[in-house]
C-alpha positions in Angstrom: -5.9 -18.9 -18.4 -5.0 -19.5 -14.7 -1.8 -17.7 -15.0 -3.7 -14.5 -16.5 -6.2 -14.7 -13.8 -3.0 -15.0 -11.3 -1.4 -12.2 -12.6 -4.7 -10.0 -12.9 -5.4 -10.6 -9.3 -1.8 -9.8 -8.2 -2.5 -6.9 -10.1 -5.2 -5.7 -7.8 -4.2 -6.6 -5.0 -0.9 -4.3 -5.5 -3.3 -1.4 -6.6 -4.6 -1.8 -3.4 -1.6 -1.5 -1.5 -0.6 1.5 -4.0 -3.5 3.3 -3.5 -3.7 2.8 0.2 -0.3 4.1 0.5 -0.8 6.7 -1.9 -3.3 8.4 0.7 -0.5 8.8 3.4 2.4 9.6 1.2 0.8 10.9 -2.2 -2.2 12.9 -0.6 -1.1 14.2 2.9 2.5 14.0 2.9 3.2 11.3 4.9 6.3 9.6 3.8 6.2 5.9 4.7 8.6 3.3 3.9 7.5 0.6 5.7 4.0 0.1 4.4 4.6 -3.9 4.4 4.3 -4.1 8.1 0.7 -3.2 7.8 -0.3 -5.1 4.9 1.5 -8.2 6.8 -1.1 -7.5 10.1 -3.8 -8.1 8.0 -2.4 -11.3 6.1 -1.7 -13.0 9.7 -5.2 -11.5 11.1 -7.0 -13.2 8.4 -4.8 -16.3 8.6 -5.4 -16.7 12.3 -8.9 -15.5 12.3 -9.9 -18.1 9.2 -8.1 -20.7 10.8 -10.3 -20.2 13.8 -13.2 -20.6 12.0 -14.3 -17.2 11.1 -15.8 -16.4 8.0 -13.9 -15.4 4.7 -15.8 -11.7 5.0 -15.5 -11.3 8.8 -12.1 -12.6 8.8 -11.4 -10.4 5.8 -12.9 -7.0 8.1 -11.1 -7.8 11.3 -7.6 -7.9 9.0 -8.5 -4.6 7.8 -9.5 -3.3 11.4 -6.2 -4.7 12.8 -3.9 -3.0 10.8 -6.2 0.3 10.9 -5.6 0.4 14.8 -1.8 -0.5 14.6 -1.8 2.0 11.9 -3.8 4.8 14.0 -0.9 3.8 17.1 1.7 4.1 14.3 0.6 7.7 13.6 0.2 8.5 17.2 3.7 7.9 17.9 4.7 10.1 14.9 2.9 12.8 14.9 5.9 14.9 16.5 8.6 13.6 13.6 8.4 15.0 10.1 10.2 13.9 6.3 13.2 12.1 6.8 12.6 11.0 10.7 9.6 10.1 9.8 10.5 8.1 6.8 13.5 6.1 9.2 10.2 5.6 11.8 7.8 4.1 9.6 10.9 1.7 8.2 11.8 1.0 11.9 8.3 -0.4 12.2 8.8 -2.6 9.2 11.8 -4.3 11.5 9.8 -4.3 14.5 6.8 -6.4 13.0 9.4 -8.7 11.1 11.2 -9.4 14.4 8.0 -10.1 16.2 6.6 -12.4 13.7 10.0 -14.5 13.2 10.2 -15.0 16.9 6.4 -16.1 17.7 5.6 -20.3 17.6 1.8 -19.3 17.3 2.7 -17.4 14.1 4.5 -20.0 12.5 8.0 -18.1 13.2 10.2 -18.3 9.9 8.0 -20.8 8.2 5.0 -18.3 8.6 1.1 -20.1 8.2 0.4 -22.8 5.4 -3.1 -24.3 4.8 -5.1 -20.8 5.2 -8.7 -21.0 4.1 -9.5 -19.8 1.2 -12.4 -17.5 0.5 -14.9 -20.5 -1.3 -14.9 -18.9 -4.9 -13.4 -20.1 -7.6 -10.7 -18.5 -9.5 -12.4 -16.0 -11.8 -14.8 -14.7 -9.0 -12.2 -14.0 -6.5 -10.4 -11.9 -9.1 -13.6 -10.1 -9.6 -14.2 -9.9 -6.2 -10.5 -8.4 -5.7 -10.8 -6.0 -8.6 -14.1 -4.5 -7.5 -12.7 -3.6 -4.4 -9.8 -2.5 -6.5 -11.9 -0.3 -8.2 -13.8 0.7 -5.5 -10.9 1.9 -3.6 -9.7 4.4 -6.6 -12.9 5.9 -6.5 -13.2 6.4 -2.9 -9.2 7.8 -3.5 -10.6 10.0 -6.4 -13.7 11.4 -3.8 -11.3 11.9 -1.0 -9.0 14.0 -3.3 -11.4 16.3 -4.3 -13.7 16.5 -0.9 -12.6 18.8 1.9 -10.4 16.0 3.3 -8.3 15.9 0.2 -8.0 19.6 0.2 -7.1 19.3 4.2 -4.5 16.5 3.1 -2.6 18.6 0.4 -2.6 21.7 2.8 -1.2 19.3 5.3 1.0 18.0 2.8 2.1 21.5 1.5 2.6 22.7 4.6 1.9 21.7 8.2 2.5 24.8 9.9 0.3 27.1 7.4 -2.7 24.6 7.8 -2.3 24.7 11.2 -3.0 29.1 11.2 -5.7 28.6 8.8 -7.8 26.5 11.4 -6.7 23.0 9.6 -6.9 20.4 12.6 -3.1 18.8 11.2 -2.9 16.3 13.9 -7.0 15.1 12.7 -5.9 14.3 9.7 -2.8 12.7 10.1 -4.1 10.1 12.1 -7.4 10.0 9.5 -4.7 9.5 6.7 -3.0 6.7 8.3 -6.1 5.0 9.6 -7.6 4.9 6.2 -4.4 4.1 4.5 -3.5 1.5 6.4 -6.6 -0.5 7.0 -7.0 -0.8 3.2 -3.4 -2.5 3.4 -4.8 -4.7 5.7 -7.7 -5.7 3.4 -5.2 -6.2 1.0 -3.1 -8.4 3.2 -6.2 -10.4 4.3 -7.0 -11.4 0.2 -3.2 -12.1 -0.5 -3.2 -14.5 2.3 -6.6 -16.3 1.1 -5.1 -16.2 -2.2 -1.9 -17.5 -1.7 -3.0 -19.9 1.1 0.4 -19.6 2.5 2.5 -16.2 4.5 6.0 -16.3 5.4 7.4 -13.1 6.9 9.5 -12.7 3.9 6.3 -11.7 1.9 6.2 -8.4 4.4 9.9 -7.4 4.1 11.6 -3.6 3.6 11.9 -4.9 0.4 8.2 -5.0 -0.5 7.5 -1.3 1.4 10.3 -0.4 -1.6 8.4 -2.0 -4.1 4.9 -0.4 -3.0 7.0 2.9 -2.8 8.2 2.5 -6.3 4.8 2.0 -7.7 3.7 5.2 -6.1 6.3 7.3 -7.0 7.2 6.1 -10.8 3.4 6.5 -11.2 3.1 9.5 -9.6 2.8 11.1 -6.3 -0.4 11.8 -5.5 -1.8 10.6 -9.0 -4.5 7.7 -9.2 -4.5 7.0 -12.1 -0.9 6.9 -11.8 -0.3 4.9 -9.2 -2.7 2.5 -11.4 -0.1 3.2 -14.0 3.0 2.2 -11.5 1.0 -0.9 -10.5 0.9 -2.3 -13.7 4.5 -1.7 -15.4 6.0 -2.9 -12.2 4.1 -5.7 -11.5 4.3 -6.9 -14.9 8.1 -6.1 -15.3 9.1 -9.5 -13.8 6.7 -11.3 -15.9 8.5 -9.7 -19.0 12.3 -9.8 -17.4 12.7 -12.8 -15.4 16.0 -11.2 -14.1 14.6 -8.5 -12.3 13.2 -11.2 -9.8 16.7 -11.5 -8.6 17.7 -7.0 -8.6 14.0 -6.2 -7.5 15.3 -4.0 -4.6 17.9 -2.7 -6.7 16.1 -1.6 -9.7 13.3 -0.9 -7.6 15.6 1.8 -5.9 17.2 2.7 -8.5 13.9 3.8 -10.2 13.1 5.5 -7.0 15.9 7.8 -7.7 15.8 8.2 -11.3 12.6 9.3 -11.2 12.8 11.5 -8.0 15.7 13.4 -9.9 13.9 13.4 -13.7 10.7 13.7 -13.4 9.4 13.9 -9.3 5.5 13.9 -10.9 6.4 10.4 -12.7 4.5 9.3 -15.3 1.2 10.9 -14.9 3.5 14.2 -14.5 5.3 13.5 -17.9 1.7 12.5 -19.4 0.1 15.8 -17.8 3.5 17.5 -19.6 3.4 16.1 -22.4 -0.7 16.9 -23.2 0.3 20.9 -22.4 3.0 20.9 -25.1 0.8 18.6 -27.7 -3.1 21.6 -26.7 -0.2 24.9 -27.1 1.1 23.2 -30.6 
């Protein structure tokens, strides 16, 4: 039973991560391949503050706020770059984060941080908490997508210049996407640190960022429910096929290329197409 609880907890944390990335990349069109850096900021912030005696809720909140602030800074620095250049910039942020934490003795260096305080909840109660947060974030993302903010995100993603001509403050919405998305990733990082009780730099590597992007792309960029499906599939895949763990980066990279080539809208697009064909018949 503990194995199933652990697996469901990991899936719930991954839903938080994938939805947060979908807000930035899927809805607003800002390609980020360094999302693991913000995940790591939240995890390390939670670890440090909780070890200093801060309560679980406040330490989690601190992780989300810190990651959100870092995300806004990265967003400000990235306002003048687009597409491939933005992807390279966010990738650089991921490597910069890894280089920083590995050189800081007060962050444990290569060994990371151990004996991190837990939430104080039992495994089942913690699962229910994380699952509830995941559901809340999905609902929030659905609401954002249907709101004026979501419409503006879509306009920015489609064509920034045209969005400006119709009065949309592109800078404002880009920063909003980065701020909200990275803050949620920070909360997920805090939950991860509390759950595992030990964090190391490799947990927030570029490979982790690729994995998060794969979940979004495979599920369907911009589709909340598709992203959830992508999370479930790619989280369970290594459990059912153990060899995947040894070639995770290669397999996830291959999935990204394959899906973008043959089904750019991912699983959600395939499901939509199948439904339309069935209705026509």
